[in-house]
C-alpha positions in Angstrom: 0.0 0.0 0.0 2.8 2.4 0.9 4.6 1.8 -2.4 1.4 2.4 -4.3 0.8 5.8 -2.6 4.4 6.9 -3.2 4.0 5.9 -6.9 0.8 7.8 -7.3 2.3 10.9 -5.7 5.3 10.7 -8.0 3.0 10.3 -11.0 0.9 13.3 -9.9 4.0 15.5 -9.4 5.3 14.5 -12.8 2.0 15.3 -14.5 1.8 18.7 -12.6 5.3 19.6 -13.9 4.4 18.6 -17.5 1.2 20.6 -17.4 3.0 23.6 -15.9 5.7 23.3 -18.6 3.0 23.1 -21.3 1.3 26.3 -20.0 4.6 28.1 -19.7 5.6 27.1 -23.2 2.2 28.2 -24.6 2.6 31.6 -22.9 6.1 32.1 -24.3 5.0 31.0 -27.7 2.0 33.4 -27.7 4.3 36.3 -26.5 6.7 35.9 -29.4 6.9 36.9 -33.0 9.4 36.2 -35.8 10.3 38.1 -38.9 12.5 37.4 -41.9 14.4 40.2 -43.6 17.3 40.3 -46.2 20.6 41.7 -45.0 21.7 45.2 -46.0 18.2 46.8 -45.7 18.3 50.6 -45.7 18.4 52.4 -42.4 14.8 53.3 -41.4 13.2 50.4 -43.3 10.3 48.7 -41.5 10.9 45.2 -40.3 7.4 44.6 -39.0 4.5 45.9 -37.0 5.1 44.4 -33.5 2.1 46.2 -32.0 -0.3 44.5 -34.5 1.5 41.2 -34.5 1.6 40.9 -30.7 -2.0 42.2 -30.3 -0.9 45.4 -28.5 -2.4 48.8 -28.6 0.1 51.5 -29.6 -1.0 53.5 -26.5 0.2 50.6 -24.4 3.6 50.8 -26.0 3.8 54.4 -25.0 2.4 54.1 -21.5 4.4 51.0 -20.8 7.6 52.7 -21.9 8.3 49.9 -24.3 11.9 49.3 -25.1 14.2 46.7 -26.6 16.4 44.6 -24.4 19.3 42.7 -26.1 22.5 41.1 -24.8 24.4 42.3 -27.9 26.4 45.5 -27.7 25.0 46.6 -31.1 21.2 47.2 -31.6 20.5 46.6 -35.2 16.8 47.5 -34.9 14.8 50.1 -32.9 11.2 50.3 -31.7 9.2 53.2 -33.0 6.6 53.5 -30.2 4.5 56.1 -32.1 3.8 53.6 -34.9 4.4 50.3 -33.1 6.9 49.1 -35.7 10.5 47.8 -35.6 12.8 49.7 -38.0 16.4 49.2 -39.1 18.7 51.2 -36.9 22.1 50.1 -38.1 23.5 48.2 -41.1 22.9 44.5 -40.9 25.7 42.5 -42.5 24.8 38.8 -42.3 28.3 37.6 -42.8 29.7 39.9 -40.1 27.1 38.7 -37.6 26.9 35.0 -38.3 29.7 34.1 -40.8 28.9 30.8 -42.5 26.4 29.8 -39.8 22.8 29.2 -41.0 20.2 30.2 -40.1 21.3 33.6 -38.9 19.0 35.4 -36.5 18.8 38.3 -34.1 17.0 37.5 -30.8 15.8 40.1 -28.3 13.0 41.1 -26.0 10.5 44.0 -26.0 9.9 45.0 -22.4 6.9 47.0 -21.1 6.4 48.4 -17.6 3.3 48.7 -15.3 2.5 45.8 -15.5 5.8 44.2 -16.5 5.5 42.3 -19.8 8.1 40.5 -21.9 7.8 39.7 -25.6 10.4 37.6 -27.5 11.3 38.8 -31.0 13.4 36.8 -33.5 14.5 38.3 -36.8 16.0 35.8 -39.3 18.5 37.5 -41.7 18.6 36.0 -45.2 21.7 36.3 -47.3 21.9 38.5 -50.4 24.6 38.0 -53.0 26.8 40.9 -51.9 30.2 39.2 -51.9 32.2 38.2 -55.0 34.2 35.0 -54.8 37.9 35.6 -54.2 40.9 33.5 -55.1 44.0 33.5 -52.8 46.2 34.3 -55.9 44.9 36.7 -58.6 47.0 35.0 -61.3 47.7 31.3 -61.7 50.2 30.0 -64.3 50.2 26.4 -65.5 53.1 25.0 -67.5 51.5 22.3 -69.6 53.7 20.0 -71.5 53.1 19.5 -75.2 52.8 15.8 -74.5 49.8 16.4 -72.1 46.9 14.2 -73.0 43.9 16.0 -74.5 41.2 16.4 -71.8 43.8 16.4 -69.0 42.5 18.0 -65.8 44.4 20.6 -63.7 43.5 21.5 -60.2 42.7 25.1 -59.4 42.8 26.5 -55.9 39.4 26.9 -54.3 37.7 30.3 -54.3 36.4 31.8 -51.1 32.9 33.3 -51.0 31.5 34.8 -47.8 27.9 34.4 -49.0 26.1 31.2 -48.0 23.5 28.9 -49.6 22.4 29.6 -53.1 24.3 32.9 -53.0 27.5 31.2 -52.1 30.0 29.8 -54.6 28.4 27.0 -56.6 31.0 26.5 -59.4 33.4 28.4 -61.5 34.6 27.9 -65.1 37.5 29.2 -67.2 36.5 31.2 -70.2 38.5 31.6 -73.3 40.5 34.8 -73.8 43.7 35.8 -75.7 45.9 34.1 -73.1 43.8 31.0 -72.6 41.9 28.8 -75.0 40.3 25.6 -73.8 
């Protein structure tokens, strides 16, 4: 009997924890919004209408002294409380922020006072093709013997491209010019 009671109490506590976690997760999910923007948007460009997307009145943003809280030293976006929108504050260079890591996102909170409220914001930054591939050496010279077999292959150094995904280096080809004929 004693074992049965302890087992039931343990099951009850486990279920209470799971229900509590589910409620907490639902609240966090409902108090969050995500946006996707391309890198290099112009300063002042609108990212999204957080007031509308979070179901907040613009008056509440003003009265609650809404502000952005981020752990980063640079704030790339700012909150316009008058309009309830997030706007680009500083140049967003995806490669400088995330390098080759994908996906690349900014995460921060919007905080309101009286009563205290927290909203999680995530902005995914997509890559634009803003970096040309670069070779370590600008000129490569091959000395090919006259006895080389037709169709022989020669290895080129790899080019480096800071862009990622479909904007990253896919392939490169040599084109005929006065110095080179395939």
